[in-house]
Residue frames relative to the residue before (quaternion, step in Angstrom):
aa qw qx qy qz dx dy dz
M 1.0000 0.0000 0.0000 0.0000 0.00 0.00 0.00
R 0.1948 -0.7984 0.5657 0.0672 3.57 -0.85 1.02
S 0.4397 -0.6208 0.5656 0.3184 3.50 -1.32 0.31
Y 0.3233 -0.7875 0.4960 0.1712 3.58 -0.68 1.04
E 0.5646 0.6625 -0.3817 0.3108 3.60 1.07 -0.66
N 0.7183 0.4448 -0.2493 0.4734 3.59 1.09 -0.65
L 0.5324 0.6298 -0.4124 0.3870 3.58 1.24 -0.11
K 0.4797 -0.6771 0.4794 0.2855 3.59 -0.79 1.03
V 0.6361 0.5413 -0.3377 0.4340 3.58 0.96 -0.82
W 0.6598 0.4770 -0.3181 0.4857 3.59 0.99 -0.72
Q 0.6371 0.5389 -0.3340 0.4383 3.60 0.92 -0.88
K 0.6823 0.4770 -0.2822 0.4768 3.57 0.93 -0.92
S 0.6701 0.4932 -0.3098 0.4602 3.59 0.95 -0.80
H 0.6108 0.5290 -0.3464 0.4765 3.58 1.10 -0.62
A 0.6403 0.5156 -0.3164 0.4734 3.59 1.00 -0.84
L 0.6339 0.5186 -0.3278 0.4710 3.59 1.00 -0.79
C 0.6480 0.5240 -0.3186 0.4517 3.59 0.90 -0.89
L 0.6562 0.5025 -0.3078 0.4713 3.58 0.91 -0.90
E 0.6572 0.5108 -0.3069 0.4615 3.59 0.98 -0.86
V 0.6389 0.5178 -0.3303 0.4632 3.59 0.96 -0.81
Y 0.6461 0.5001 -0.3299 0.4729 3.60 0.91 -0.80
R 0.6549 0.5217 -0.3163 0.4461 3.58 0.95 -0.85
I 0.7553 0.4137 -0.2337 0.4514 3.59 0.73 -0.99
T 0.6859 0.4746 -0.3019 0.4617 3.61 1.16 -0.31
K 0.4667 0.7081 -0.4432 0.2904 3.59 1.19 -0.17
D 0.7456 0.3773 -0.2166 0.5048 3.59 1.13 -0.55
F 0.3035 0.7358 -0.5413 0.2709 3.59 1.16 0.45
P 0.6466 -0.5295 0.3635 0.4116 3.61 -1.12 0.49
K 0.6316 -0.5560 0.3966 0.3670 3.55 -1.15 0.70
A 0.6233 0.5640 -0.3345 0.4260 3.58 1.05 -0.76
E 0.6909 0.4691 -0.2747 0.4766 3.60 1.20 -0.43
T 0.3086 0.7823 -0.4964 0.2155 3.60 1.25 0.14
Y 0.7959 0.2045 -0.1026 0.5606 3.59 0.91 -0.88
G 0.5809 0.5630 -0.3687 0.4580 3.57 1.27 0.36
L 0.8600 0.0319 0.0080 0.5092 3.53 -0.76 -1.11
R 0.6218 0.5519 -0.3616 0.4220 3.61 0.93 -0.77
Q 0.6994 0.4505 -0.2764 0.4812 3.57 0.85 -0.93
Q 0.6355 0.5458 -0.3309 0.4344 3.58 1.00 -0.80
I 0.7013 0.4541 -0.2803 0.4726 3.59 0.83 -0.93
R 0.6272 0.5211 -0.3412 0.4677 3.58 1.05 -0.66
N 0.6428 0.5174 -0.3249 0.4620 3.58 0.95 -0.83
A 0.6680 0.4947 -0.3027 0.4662 3.57 0.90 -0.92
A 0.6599 0.5081 -0.3104 0.4583 3.60 0.95 -0.86
A 0.6750 0.4779 -0.2969 0.4774 3.60 0.95 -0.81
S 0.5922 0.5920 -0.3540 0.4165 3.57 1.15 -0.58
V 0.6058 0.5905 -0.3631 0.3904 3.59 1.04 -0.71
P 0.7496 0.3469 -0.2511 0.5047 3.66 0.52 -0.98
S 0.5987 0.5778 -0.3651 0.4176 3.59 1.08 -0.63
N 0.6719 0.4817 -0.3025 0.4744 3.59 0.95 -0.81
I 0.6171 0.5246 -0.3509 0.4700 3.58 1.05 -0.67
V 0.6455 0.5103 -0.3130 0.4743 3.58 0.96 -0.87
E 0.6655 0.4985 -0.3137 0.4585 3.58 0.87 -0.91
G 0.6502 0.5207 -0.3141 0.4554 3.58 0.97 -0.83
C 0.6373 0.5298 -0.3232 0.4568 3.57 1.05 -0.75
G 0.6635 0.5048 -0.2998 0.4636 3.56 1.18 -0.47
K 0.5679 0.5884 -0.3803 0.4321 3.57 1.29 -0.10
P 0.5839 -0.6633 0.3571 0.3026 3.58 -1.09 0.66
T 0.8012 0.2724 -0.1436 0.5130 3.64 1.07 -0.46
D 0.6263 -0.5426 0.4120 0.3790 3.55 -1.27 0.42
P 0.6319 0.5157 -0.3684 0.4462 3.66 0.90 -0.64
D 0.6101 0.5295 -0.3483 0.4755 3.59 1.10 -0.65
L 0.6554 0.5059 -0.3030 0.4719 3.57 0.91 -0.94
L 0.6335 0.5464 -0.3217 0.4435 3.57 0.95 -0.88
R 0.6292 0.5377 -0.3274 0.4559 3.58 0.99 -0.81
Y 0.6998 0.4607 -0.2713 0.4737 3.59 0.90 -0.89
V 0.6024 0.5245 -0.3615 0.4810 3.59 1.10 -0.58
G 0.6194 0.5374 -0.3341 0.4647 3.59 1.07 -0.69
I 0.6388 0.5050 -0.3198 0.4844 3.58 1.01 -0.77
A 0.6317 0.5278 -0.3227 0.4671 3.58 1.02 -0.83
M 0.6350 0.5260 -0.3332 0.4574 3.60 1.00 -0.77
G 0.6276 0.5219 -0.3317 0.4730 3.57 1.04 -0.72
S 0.6699 0.5048 -0.2993 0.4548 3.57 0.95 -0.85
V 0.6669 0.4830 -0.3225 0.4669 3.61 0.92 -0.78
T 0.6002 0.5337 -0.3596 0.4749 3.59 1.12 -0.55
E 0.6164 0.5320 -0.3262 0.4803 3.57 1.09 -0.73
V 0.6390 0.5157 -0.3187 0.4735 3.59 0.95 -0.87
H 0.6217 0.5581 -0.3375 0.4336 3.57 0.94 -0.90
Y 0.6862 0.4585 -0.2879 0.4858 3.59 0.88 -0.90
Q 0.6709 0.5128 -0.3141 0.4339 3.60 0.85 -0.88
L 0.5903 0.5424 -0.3636 0.4745 3.59 1.15 -0.51
L 0.6339 0.5177 -0.3155 0.4802 3.57 1.02 -0.80
L 0.6521 0.5109 -0.3082 0.4677 3.57 0.93 -0.90
A 0.6581 0.5098 -0.3105 0.4590 3.59 0.90 -0.90
R 0.6378 0.5111 -0.3256 0.4754 3.58 1.01 -0.77
D 0.7003 0.4826 -0.2751 0.4483 3.57 0.84 -0.99
L 0.6606 0.4761 -0.3016 0.4958 3.58 1.19 -0.48
G 0.5250 -0.6618 0.3908 0.3656 3.57 1.29 -0.10
Y 0.4696 0.6849 -0.4388 0.3433 3.60 1.22 0.31
L 0.7547 0.2530 -0.1559 0.5849 3.59 1.22 -0.46
D 0.3729 -0.6853 0.5623 0.2741 3.55 -1.03 0.70
A 0.7211 -0.4737 0.2946 0.4110 3.54 -1.27 0.38
D 0.6623 0.5190 -0.3168 0.4376 3.61 0.91 -0.86
A 0.6602 0.4946 -0.3062 0.4751 3.58 0.92 -0.88
H 0.6414 0.5221 -0.3204 0.4619 3.56 1.00 -0.83
I 0.6631 0.5081 -0.3096 0.4542 3.59 0.87 -0.93
E 0.6714 0.5035 -0.3009 0.4530 3.58 0.86 -0.94
A 0.7024 0.4568 -0.2784 0.4696 3.59 0.81 -0.97
T 0.6355 0.5175 -0.3302 0.4682 3.59 1.02 -0.74
H 0.6129 0.5378 -0.3414 0.4676 3.57 1.05 -0.73
L 0.6524 0.5013 -0.3123 0.4748 3.60 0.93 -0.86
A 0.6498 0.5147 -0.3194 0.4592 3.59 0.94 -0.87
T 0.6427 0.5152 -0.3178 0.4696 3.58 1.00 -0.79
E 0.6316 0.5237 -0.3260 0.4696 3.59 1.00 -0.78
V 0.6481 0.5055 -0.3190 0.4719 3.58 0.99 -0.81
R 0.6445 0.5135 -0.3286 0.4615 3.59 0.93 -0.83
M 0.6678 0.4908 -0.3026 0.4708 3.60 0.93 -0.84
A 0.6545 0.4992 -0.3107 0.4753 3.59 0.97 -0.83
S 0.6286 0.5285 -0.3274 0.4672 3.59 1.04 -0.75
A 0.6513 0.5061 -0.3097 0.4731 3.57 0.96 -0.86
G 0.6587 0.5035 -0.3059 0.4681 3.58 0.97 -0.82
F 0.6584 0.4957 -0.3081 0.4752 3.57 0.96 -0.82
T 0.6123 0.5415 -0.3388 0.4659 3.58 1.06 -0.72
T 0.6428 0.5165 -0.3144 0.4704 3.57 0.95 -0.90
Y 0.6404 0.5279 -0.3131 0.4616 3.57 0.98 -0.87
L 0.6916 0.4863 -0.2825 0.4533 3.60 0.88 -0.93
L 0.6691 0.5144 -0.2989 0.4453 3.58 1.11 -0.62
R 0.5352 0.6383 -0.4032 0.3790 3.62 1.22 -0.22
């Protein structure tokens, strides 16, 4: 069992989750149970899966959950693009959040490589 708080991948994914919640708070009311909820769920799934994996007894278990987190951050990446194209995010918010998502994907890939050694 690992402590997740010191993992860069968790720190970055937590920051992404907070940013997604911040930038989606002003989405249209019609998106309350649509894209806003979907992107928030996907963003929260990233650090949550890392935390859950850290609670498992073996590295292969952790690796599985990091893989799930990578899928979720890829989903967030697309949903940010969709939100921008629908006019729900301005260019600056999209760039910042996409940059964070890319950092999480890179950190996840690096952590995966580390676990596979």
